[in-house]
Steps between C-alpha positions, in 0.01 A plus 500: 500500500794735556594490132146584390490791743830625359366477143182684600710778654719528189191507276355781713826696478510456121138611475597818684777565248263428213255758633778759531621439146145509365440833677811643334380382158157655559660833587714485188195420288338825616792708375464721193578319174826688441632403841384138458700466180817575697449205733352228276793257550483539877123451505543184294754376757250564777229307315741209461578513872129490584461188285800335667369579847161358405666180377703465821197558719301240306788254529520550875127440534510181290830354611710603792862432401730404785788687337377854447835680538591514127161649416528744788840620381369546146200699621718720719702579189183590313385723784837673490445549126158641580659765721744590222219511242297727725796739531534508120132576460515784750802653324314504167174638630 
């Protein structure tokens, strides 16, 4: 039961990140067209990240892998990329 609890906690954490990324995308979507054109690649990266987070969350709900560390490290890298992408967007807007 400990492993399932761990997976539930990780899924909840990932859902929180997904909501944050989605909120950023929604804010970018409300920008004027000229400003949006400046950040299209970054917005596409954010959409990709949302899809990846969704896939990970679904995987955790269906199967709870005992070895989650490699996935965790990969996601931490993506979140770091998210921070960098956000900085790029803010510089262009």
